[in-house]
C-alpha positions as CSV (number, residue, x, y, z in Angstrom):
1,M,-43.3,26.4,65.7
2,A,-45.8,24.7,68.0
3,N,-47.3,26.4,71.0
4,I,-48.5,24.1,73.9
5,Y,-50.1,25.4,77.1
6,K,-49.4,23.3,80.2
7,N,-49.9,23.5,84.0
8,A,-47.2,22.4,86.5
9,L,-48.5,21.4,89.9
10,V,-46.6,20.5,93.0
11,A,-47.6,19.9,96.6
12,I,-44.5,20.7,98.6
13,D,-43.9,17.6,100.8
14,T,-40.2,18.3,101.7
15,T,-38.1,21.1,103.0
16,N,-35.6,20.5,100.2
17,Q,-35.7,22.2,96.9
18,K,-38.3,20.7,94.6
19,T,-38.5,21.0,90.8
20,L,-41.8,22.7,89.8
21,Y,-41.0,22.6,86.1
22,A,-38.1,21.8,83.7
23,A,-38.1,23.2,80.2
24,P,-37.7,20.3,77.8
25,L,-34.7,20.0,75.5
26,G,-35.2,22.2,72.4
27,T,-38.1,24.2,73.9
28,T,-38.4,27.7,75.2
29,S,-41.0,28.0,78.0
30,I,-42.8,31.1,79.2
31,I,-44.0,30.9,82.7
32,K,-47.1,33.1,82.6
33,Y,-48.2,32.7,86.2
34,I,-47.2,31.1,89.4
35,N,-49.6,30.8,92.3
36,V,-48.9,29.5,95.8
37,A,-51.8,28.3,98.1
38,N,-51.4,27.7,101.8
39,T,-53.9,25.0,102.7
40,T,-53.3,25.1,106.4
41,A,-54.0,27.3,109.5
42,A,-50.2,27.9,109.9
43,A,-48.1,30.4,108.0
44,S,-45.1,29.3,105.9
45,T,-42.6,30.8,103.5
46,I,-41.5,30.0,99.9
47,T,-38.5,30.7,97.8
48,L,-38.6,30.5,93.9
49,T,-35.3,29.9,92.1
50,I,-34.2,29.4,88.4
51,R,-31.6,26.8,87.6
52,K,-29.9,27.7,84.3
53,G,-29.3,24.4,82.4
54,S,-29.3,21.0,83.9
55,N,-26.4,21.4,86.4
56,A,-25.7,25.2,86.4
57,A,-25.9,27.9,89.1
58,L,-29.1,28.8,90.9
59,F,-30.6,32.3,90.5
60,P,-33.2,33.4,93.1
61,V,-36.3,35.1,91.8
62,V,-38.4,35.3,95.0
63,L,-36.6,34.9,98.4
64,T,-38.4,33.7,101.6
65,V,-41.8,35.3,101.0
66,A,-44.4,34.7,103.7
67,V,-47.6,32.9,102.7
68,S,-50.4,33.5,105.3
69,P,-52.7,30.7,106.5
70,F,-55.4,29.7,104.1
71,A,-54.2,32.3,101.6
72,N,-53.0,32.5,98.0
73,L,-50.0,34.4,96.7
74,A,-49.2,35.2,93.1
75,L,-45.4,35.0,92.7
76,T,-45.1,36.3,89.2
77,G,-47.7,39.0,89.3
78,S,-48.2,40.4,85.8
79,N,-44.6,39.5,84.8
80,S,-43.6,36.4,82.9
81,I,-40.4,34.3,83.3
82,V,-38.7,32.9,80.2
83,L,-36.9,29.6,80.5
84,E,-34.6,28.4,77.9
85,S,-34.0,24.7,77.0
86,T,-33.2,22.6,80.1
87,D,-33.7,25.5,82.6
88,S,-35.8,24.7,85.7
89,I,-38.0,26.5,88.2
90,L,-37.4,25.2,91.8
91,V,-39.4,25.9,94.9
92,L,-38.4,25.7,98.5
93,A,-40.8,25.9,101.5
94,A,-40.0,26.3,105.1
95,H,-42.5,23.7,106.1
96,V,-43.8,20.3,104.9
97,D,-47.4,19.8,103.6
98,R,-48.6,23.4,103.8
99,L,-48.1,24.8,100.3
100,V,-49.3,23.9,96.8
101,V,-47.8,25.6,93.8
102,V,-49.4,25.9,90.3
103,A,-47.7,27.4,87.3
104,S,-49.3,28.2,83.9
105,I,-46.7,27.6,81.1
106,L,-46.5,28.2,77.4
107,E,-44.0,25.9,75.6
108,I,-42.7,27.0,72.2
109,T,-41.0,24.3,70.1
């Protein structure tokens, strides 16, 4: 088994759901940490969702959490999220061009 550490980065430029990270086929991924940074002087909110498989149902993890102006927010805290092959993490922001999301990921193949 190979262990590969990766970062997933996304600047949220839409008010539609956006994929932060998708676990590759045949890979288990451990999301070690997710941080949201608000780079503006206006507040916003974020929702974090897991999609099981490529076309499966959505499961909310964090619902409509406020992110203060010029602030950071750890969405996972000290807990990890495990994604199985083809699962995805999606983010949804209330506003365009305010939030940047960074995830630290361990892929196990």
